[in-house]
N, C-alpha and C positions, 0 to 999 in steps of 0.2 A: 378384601380389606387392606388398606395401606398400612405398611409397617414402619414404625419409628424406633430407632435405637436411642437409648439414653446411656451415654458412657459416663460412668461415675462410680457411685457406691450403692450396693444393694442393702446397706444397713437399714434396719427398721427405724433408725434415728435420722436418716438423711432426707433431704428435700426431694430426691429423685423419686421416691415412692409416691409422694404427693402429686408430682407431675405425671407419673405413670397412670395413676387412678383417674386423674382429670382428663388426660388424653384418651384413655379408654372410654370414658364417659362420652367423649366427642366422636367416638366411632373408629378409633385407630387401634391397631394391634401394636403393643408396645413391649419392648424387651430391654431390661436394664442389664447392661454389661459391666460387671464389676471389674474395673481395670486393675485395681491393686491386687485383687485375688488372682487374677490371671498372671500378673507379674510374679506373685508369690509362687504359683504352681511351677514356674520355670526356674526357680531357685533350688538347686539340688540338695543343699544341706538344711536339715530340719531346723537347726538352731537359727540359721539366717532367715528361714521362712518366718519364724516368730518375730523377727525384727523387720520384716518386709515393708511395713508401712513407714519405716523411719530411715531406711537406707536405699541408695540407688545402686543396683547391680546392672550395668549396661547390657550384658548379653540377655538378661531376662526381659529388660524393657524392649530391646530390639525384637526378640521373639514375640512379645505381646503385640507390638505394633504390626508385625507380619501376620500374626494370627487374626487380629481384628480386621485388617485390611482384606485378607482372603475371605473371611466370613461375609464382610460387606459386599465384596465382589460377587459372591455366589448368590446372596439373598437380595441384593439391590434394594435397600430400604428407601422409602419415600423421603425420610429426613433423618438426620443424625444430630442429636443435641449433646454437646460435651459440657460436663459440669466441672468447674473448680480446678482441682489439682491433677487432672489426668495427664500423664506424661506422654502425650502424643508428639511425634516428630512432625515438623512442617511438611515434609514429603508425604507423610501419611494423610494429613488433611487435604493436601492437593490431590492425592490419589483418590480419596473419597469423592471429590468434586468432579472427577471424570465420569462418574455414573450416578451421582446423587447431587442435585442442584442445591439442596437445602442442608448445609453443614453449619450449624450454629454453635455458639459458645455462651455459657451463662456463668457470670462471676458473682456468687452470693456471699461475699466475704469482704473483710477489710482489704483495702488496697495495699496495706503494709505487708500482707501475707502473699502477695503475688510475686512469684519467682521470675527470674529473667526469662526462663524457658517459656512460661505461660505468657508473659507480657509480649515477647517477640513473636509468639504465634498468633496474636490477635488479628494481624493484618491478613492472615490466610483464610479466615472464616467468612462465609457469606453474610452472616449476621452475628452481632455481638450484643449481649444483654448484661446489664448490671443492676443490682438491687438498690444502688444508691445513685442519685442524681449527680453527686459529686464525682463518682467514678466515671460516669458518662462524660463529664467535662474533662476529667484527666485524660481519658482515652482520646478525646477529640484533640486535645493539645498535642498529643503524640501521633496524630494523623490517622486514628482509628475511629470511624463512625460507629456509635453504639446507641442503644435504646434503653430507657428506664423500664425495668420489670421488677417492681418491689416485691417483698415478701407478702404472704397472705395467710389466711386461716384455712386449715384443711377441713372443710365441712364433710368431705367424703369418708376419710379414714376415721373421723370422729362422729359419724352420723348417729351413733347410738346414744350420744350424750345430749341431754336435754337442758340447754342453758336457761330456759324460760320457766322451769318448774321451781318451786320455792325450795331453797336450800337451808339446811340446819348447820350453821357454822360451829365447828368445834374449836377454831382458833381465831384470833383477831388478825394476825398477819401470817402470810406464807411467802416463801421464796423457793422455787423449784429450779435447780441447776447447780453446777459444780462451783467450788470455791474460786473466787477471784478477789483481789484486794478491794476494788470499789464496792463489791457486793458485801464483803465482810464489814467495811466501814459503815455502809448504810444500815445493815442489820444491827450492828452494835449500837449505833446512834438511836435506833428505835427501841432496843432493849433498855437502854439507859433512861429514855424519856417515858416509856410505858411499862413500868415495873410490874404492874398487875395484869398486863395483857399476855395472852398465850401465843406462842410462835411455833410455826412449823417450817423446818428446813429439810428439803429432800434433794440429795445430790452427793457427789463425791468430794472428798477433801475437807469436810467440816468437822468430823468427829474429834480430831486431836487439837482443835483450836481452842484458845481460851476466849470466853465471852464475858461481857460486862455482867450478865445475869443468866445463869443456866436453869434457874428454878422453874421457869415456865417455858422452857425451850425444848422441843422435840426434834431430834435429828434422825433421819432415815438415810443410811449410807447406800444409795443405789441410783442407777440411771433409770429413766422412765421413757416409755413411748408416749405418744400424744394422748391416748386415752387415760393412762395412768396420771399424766400431767394434769388433765382436766379433773380427774377424780380428786386428786390432792388439792388442787387450787380451789375447787368449789367447797372445800371444807373450811375455808377461811373467809373473813369479812373483807380483807384487803389483800391484793396480790402486789408484791413489790417487784419492780423491774429496774434494777440498777444496771445500766447498760455500759458495757466495755467502752472506754474512751476511744478505742481504735475504730469503733463503728461510727463515730461522729462524722458528719451531721445526720446520719441515717439511723434507722432503728435496728434492733436485732429481731430474729424470728420470734422470740418470746413475746414481743409486743403484740403480735397477732394471735399467738397461742393463748395468752391471757384473755384477749378479746373474745375468743371462742367460749370461754367459761361464763361470760356475763358478769364476772365479779369486778368491782371497782379496782382499777389499776393506778398505782403511783409509779410513774416511769421517769427516768432521766430525760430532761428536755430533748426533743427530737426536732430540730429546725426544719427538716425536709417535710415533716407531716404537721407542722404547727397550724396551718390553715385547714388542712383536710380533716384532721382529728383534733378537735378544739378542746381547750382547757375547760374542765367541769361539764362538758357536753358529752365527750367520748372517753376522756382520760384525764388524769391529774399529773402535771409535770412538776418536777423539782430541778433546780439548777445548783443547789448546794444542800448540805445536811440540815441547815436551819429550816429551809423551805420544805424539806421532806417531813420534818416533825410537824410543822404547821399544817401542811396538807393532810397528814394523817389525823391530826386532831379535828380538823374541819370535817373530814369524812365520818369519823366516828360520832361526832356531835349531830350530824344530820344524815344518818345512814340511808334513809329512804330515798333521798335525792341522789346520793352517791350510787345507789343500786340502779336507779334509772340511767345514770351515766354509763355504767358498765353494760347494761342491756342495750343501750343505743349504739355502743361500739360493736356489740355482737350483731345487731341488725345491719350495720354497714358491711360486716363480713358476709352475712347471708346474701345481701343484695348485689355486692360487687367485689369486695376484697377477699375473694376465695380463689382456689387454684383452678376451678373451672373457667373463671373469667381470665385468669392469667394465661392458662393454656390456650384459650381462644385467641388471645393476642398473638401467641406463637403461630397458631394455625393460619390466622389472617395473613401473617408474613410469608407463610409457605405458599399460599395460593397465588 
């Protein structure tokens, strides 16, 4: 069985787990190498270990590059896929390529968050992927050929969830995720315009904020994995997705996670998916807060049609926009 390394994070909240499951489904042996944890292990002072995700300690990063390089030399993986903020040296990437012809990089984040180290490393990879078409164009302008590999819904890690069974909604609106200003503004606008509706917020950073109306607002201060996300989302009639402006013109991962639930989604307008996921057929888009309120009113007044829309989005995930399909694209490039 051919082995693939995924260099990134082993967190249960990371995309790496989704790709691991999908590649295993396609017949590969897959190992996630948590680069930050390896760096942390080489930091001698425990207090600094706790800060390991936020600081750079060069000797620890050097040792981690050496350690990963030695492991790869001994095991000779068929492919190596590097995710996001892994602090590899250019020389390490080139060393990988001496015995592994498939050394790829995937950037599933805003281009604003890409450091100079990561950006300058792009030219060393055999393949570069980005979740946004815009990022593909930006890389091309800087001499790096890249391919579009959008986010998707994880039908494997969420296979126990049944999107097609009838749900009993406890809430009218839900948002699952941490506090950000654009999310707060959208939620407050809905609270102001739907004073009788029930709201569910699940995520960090909401508890101490003031809201227009707390009477019908339930806040759960916690992070959730994909299955908890779906359980909470399916308790509501409408799932809100106020997308961070830094993601523009692409979507966030939540766009597809909500789609898994089969619940009608109101999302910030996503130009890159406007034709693929159409207004009132798969999703409801808003470009400003007035539109958000109008779309919410329209959904609640004709909920049976809106539910068909949510389920149509789910069907598109089942048929194509899932990580098995995305992983197959990677594998096709390896061959």
